[in-house]
N, C-alpha and C positions, 0 to 999 in steps of 0.2 A: 453732205450738203456744204456748199462753199460758204466762206465767211462773208458776212454782210457789212456794208459800209455804215449802215444806220440801224441800230437795234433799240427797240422799245422794250422796257421791262415793266410789267404791271402784274398785280396779283392774279388777274384772270387773263386768259387768252381772249381775243376778240371774237370768239365763236362759241356757240353752244351746240352740244350734241343732241339732236332731235330725231324722231322717227320719221323716215321718208314715206312717200305714198305707197310703196310696196312693202312696208314694214322694216326696211333696212335702216340702220343708223346712218345719219348724214350730219355734216357740220354746217350750221347756218350762222351767218354773220350776226353778231350781237347788236342790238340797238344801242345807240349812245353817241354823244358828240365826239368823244375822244377817238373812237373808231372812224367816224365820218371824217374827222379832220386829218387823221394820219394815213388812212388807207391809200388815197391817191398818191401821196408823196412817197410812201414806202414802195409802191410799185415802180416809181421813177428812179429811186436812188439805191436800189439793191438792198432792200430792208428786210428785217426779220423781227419777230415779236416773241419774247420770252414770257411765259405765264403758266399758271395752273389751269388745268382743263375743267376744274369744278367737281371732280369726282375723287373720293379718297381711294387710296390703294390701287391706283390704275397707272401702269407704266406705259407710256406712249412714245413711239419714235417720232422725230421731227417729221412734219408733213406740210403740205401746202393746201390752203383753202382760200377761195376768193382772191387768188393772185398774190397772197402774202405767205411767206415762209413762217411757219409756226414751230416754236421749240417748247414743248410741254415740260413743266417741272412737276415731278410727282410729290404728293403729300400723303402721308399715312393718316389714318383716322385719328390717331393720337395727336399728330401734328395739327390737323384741322381744329381739333378741340383746344389745343394749348396755344399754338401760334396765332390762329385766325380768330376763333371764337373767344379765346382767352386773352392773350396780350393785345392783339390788334383791336378787338371790339369790346373788351371788358376792362382794359387798362387804358390804352391810348385814346380810344374814342370818347369815353366820358371825361377824361382829364382834359383833352383838347377842346371839349365843348363846355368849358367853364364848370365842370363838376355838377352838371344838372342831375346826374346820377353819380353815386360814389364809385370811383375807380377801384379796381381790385389789384393788389400788388402781390404776385406770386413768383418766386424765383424760378420754379420749373417752367412757368410760362415764358419768362425772359430767356431761359436757356433754349427753349424751342424756337423762339423768335430769332435768336442769333443763328441757330442751326439752319433754319429755313432761309433766312436772308443770305447766308453763305452759299447755299445751294443755288439760289437765284443768281447771285453774283458770279459764281463759277460758270453757270450756263451762259450768262451774258458775255463774260470774258472769252469763253471758248468760241462764241458765235461771231465776234466782232473782228473785222479785217484790220490790218495795221493802220494806225492813225484814224480809225473810224470814230463814230459818235454813238454814245449810249445815253438814252433818255429814260430815266427811272421815274415811276409814278406812284405817289401817295404813301400814306402813313403805315401801310403794312410792310414797307420795304425801306425804312429810313436808314438802315445800316449798309445798304447795298452800294451807294456811291463810294464810300471809303474802301469797301472790300474790292470793288472793281478796280479802283485806282491802285491798290496794292498789287493786284494781279496783272493789271494792264496800264502802266503809267503813260503809255503812248496815246491813249484814247481821250477824247473830249467827253465830259460827263455833264449831263443836265439832270436836275431833279425838280419835279413839280408837286407841290403839296396841295391837294384838292380840298382839304378841310381846314378849319381855323388852326392857328397856332396860339397857344395860351399866353397870358401875361405871366411874367416871371414868378410872381407870388404863387401861382398855381403850378407852373412848370417845375418849380423847385421841389415839389412833392415827389417827383418821379425818382425812384432809387437809382435808375440808370441814366440820369439826365445828361451827364457828361459824355457817355458813350454814344447817345443818340445825336447830340450836337456834333461830335466828331464824325459820326457816320454821314450826316447831311453835308458837312463841310468837305467831304470827299468830292463833291460836285463842283464844277466850275461856275455853274449858274444854278441858284436855288430860287425857284419861283413860288410865289404865294398869291392867294386870291385878292387880298387887300393890303394896302400900304401898312395898315395897323399890324397885320400878321408879320410882315417883314420886320417891322420895328421891334415887335416882341421877340422875334428870333435873334435879331442883332443885339438886343439888350441881354438876352440869355448868354450869348456867346461872349460878350464883353464881361459880364459879371461872373460867369461860371469858369470860362476857359482863360480869361484875361488876354485874349487875342486883341490886337489893334484893329479897331473898327473906324473907318472914315467914310461917312455917308453910307452908301449901300455896299461898300467894299470891305472885305475881311482879309487880313494878312494871315494866312494859314501856314504854320511852320512846316517846312518840307526839306528834308536833307539838311544842307548847311545854310539854307536861305528860307525864303517864304514864297508862297504862291497866292495870288489874289483870287478870292471867290466873290462873286457878285450875288447879292440877295435882295430881290425887290419884287414888287407886285406885277403880275401878268394876269389880269382878271379873265377867267375863262368864259366862253359863251356857247351858243348852240349853232348847229347847222340849220340855218333858216330856210333853205330851199325846200325841203320836204314839207315844212309847215305851211309855207306859202302855197305850194302846189295843192296840198290837201284842202286848205281853206277855200280854194277856188273851185273845188270839185262839186258838182251838183248833188251827187249822192251823199257826200259828207254834209252839205248844207241841209239836205232833206232830213238826214239823221238828226241834226241839231234841232230842227223843228219837231221831229218825232219825240225827242227827249223832253222838250218843253211840254208837249201835249200829254206825255205819259205822267208828268208831274202835276197835271191839272192846270196847265197854262198860268202859273202864278205871275204876278206883276214883276217880280224879281227873283232870279235864281242866284244864290251864293254858291261858290264852289271852292272846295279845298282838295288838293291833290298832293299826297305825301306818301313816303314810306312810313310804315307804322313805327315811329321812332320818337323817343322822349324829347329829342332836340327840336321837333317840328312845331311844338306849341298847339297841338290838336286839342288837348284838354282845355286850354285857355280860350280858344276860339269857340268851342262848344259851350263853355260856361257863359261867355259873353252873349252869345246868340240866345241861349236859353233864358238868360235874365231879361233880354229885350222882349222876348215873347211873354214872359211872366208879368212884365211891367205894362204890357199892352202897347208898347212903342212899335212893335212889329206884330202882324197877324199871320197865323199859319195859312190862311186862305190867300194871302198876298205874297208871301216869301217862303221859299224852301232852300234849305242848305243841303247840298250834295257833297258828301265827304268820301272821297276815294282814299283808302288807307291800304296800300299794297303790303302784303306780308313781308316781314323783315326779321331775320335773326331769331327765329321762333324757338331756338333752344337756349337762348340767354334769358335768365330769370327776369331781368328788368323789363324785357319786352313782353313776356307773358303777363306780368302784372299790369303793364301799360294797356294792353289789349282789354283786359278785364275791366279796368277803370273806365276806359272810353266807351266800351259797349254798355256798361251799366248807366253811364251818364246819358247816352243816346236813348236807351230804353226809357229812362225816367222822363226825359223831355218829351219824347213821342207819346208816352202814356198820358202825360198831363195835358198835351196840347193838340194831338191829332184829331181830325174829324174823319168822317167816312170818305170824304173826297180829297182830303189833303193831309200830307204828312210833313212834320216839321223838319226832320233830318232823314235823308236817304243815305244810309251808311253802307258802303261797299268795300268789304275786306277782300280785295282781289286786284290783280293787275289787268290792264287792258291794252290792246294793240294801239298803235299810234293813231290810226284812223278814228277809233272811238274817242280817244283823248281829244283830238282836234274838234270833233263834233261836240264834246262836252265844253271845250273852251268857247266855241261859237255860241253855245246855248246859254252860257253863264253871263249874267250882267255884272257880277262882282267876283273877282278872284281874291281869295283870302290866303295870304302867305304870312303866317304869324310865327315863324320859327324863333325859338329862344336863342339859338346860335346856329349859324349856317355859313359854311365857307363861301358859297355863292348863292345857290338856289336857282336852278335852271328852269324850274316850273314857271317862275315869274316871267322869264324871257320867252318861254314857249307860248304863254298866254298872250303876251304882247305881239309876238310875231304873227300869231294866228288871227288877230283882230284886224283883218283887212278892211273892215267897215268903219274903222276908227271909233268904235263904240266900246263900252265896257270900262270898268274901273278896277285898278289894281290897288289893293290894300297890302302894304309891304312892311314887314318888320325892319326896324332900323338895325337889327343885329344880324342881318344877312349881308353877304358881299354885294348882292345885287343893289342894295340900298345906296351904295356909293355912286352907282351909275344911273339908276332909274329914279331920278329926282322928281319927276312929275307924278309919281305914285302917291297915294295917301299913306304917309308914313305913320308908324305906330310902335309903341313900346308894348309888346304883348303881355308883359308882367302887370301892366296897368289895366285892369279889367274895365274900369270906367272909361279910360281913354280908348280902349279897344271897342267898346260899345259905341262911343261917339264916332269913331272912324267908320264903323259899319253903317251907322245912320247917315254919315256924310256921303258914303259911297252909294247907298240905296237911294238917297234923295238928290243926287247930283244931276243937274240939268244936262240934256244932250249936248248943248254947245260946249259946256265945260268938259264933258267927257271927251269930245272930239279934240279939243285943244290939248288936253293932257296926253291922250293916246297918240296923237300925231308926233308929239315930241318923244314919247317913249319908243315908238316904232323906229324913228330915225336913229335913235341910239342903238337899238338892238340890231337893226339891219346893217348899220355901218360898222359895227363891232361884233362880227360873227365869229364862229369858232376858227375859221380860216385865218382871220386877222390875228386871233390869239396865238395860234401855232406859229404863224409867220414871225410875230414879234419875239416869241421865245427863241425860235431857231436863229433869228438874226442876232440876238444877244449871244447865243452859243458860238455863232460864226465869228463874231467880234472877238470873243475870248480866244478862239482858235488862231485868229490872225495876229494876236499880240506878239 
């Protein structure tokens, strides 16, 4: 396989192995904004994608799928447990999300993280043509930029951090804090979701490594001199086209009406759509809603909450406990308030195809995004893009990246249960004219700043670095 001018490096390949119509295994393009944004460009620029295929102890040769060259990186079952479930998701994830759950620090997990990052870096270095570009994605691969630079000093390297970056007081807990900072500074451009995240990163660099920082620029020691790395916000978005297309389809609109009817045609449907994760504030929203029912401010005959909680990291203890807590809370509220014809909370612990999600968005009068900490939260943007009728209300946590952009949402601090209850009531009671005014503004923002605008802005910054 010939070397590529542009190489994306991510934990997962952009395809999933599924069973075809005749029982054979086939590769299907994964859903997601990152794939949608990069796929057309990679076809045009001689691109390749380095990532794990999602199955342990499987060695695969490079192959092509959907017009993209794919370079699989193999992981053993032990590496999946230590590098991915361990260091990435039980150390970095909770630490970077403000220690909502306590991070676990284990030296063997760190060793596995270093080993796997080096494997990804070596695959990327081998796949990239002379003077090519490598774009590394997310917290699983924070050491890869520096490792690629050591192997291939001729290439231009970008890194995008999809989750929050913590304040220095939290980040300083990490035993390997300096190594991670140096790993990230191997990139020429380091992108974050929010300006706040970039500021936290630059503060850590200044305080921990004592590098010179001027605005978004870091003077990184290299050889006898320095190299300038740029660290700033590039807020990610969604591919709006499929949401607009589905929202206009008659069968999807009919399905939205069917969903409302199946819930007893309540006056208002509240919707939460999340991975089952302790960062998403699902417990807080259920608590607030349950109290509104108990106080008689909402009636089960008038309002239903639909909570989609797709399975996530089910082998990590914190997630097992979270599921138990949420399902117990849902059962108690339903037991106390349900009637024969109406249910308080329709809880769905499963994932759904995009068509069904768009129907749910169209059926919902209020979208509840109450994350305790979130890099961006694309569900908020999906809901807004789908509301072609300019109706509906978005209740949005101020601790999401989306809150920086979607200023016409009803903003909320999810830790403040009384404030959350007030926000839900504001949304439920909002007049149609006010809904329309807010939603039109939100839609302009999302449609003008889609995932293509995001990738273009990041790649323009990389091109500027290359041209220095």
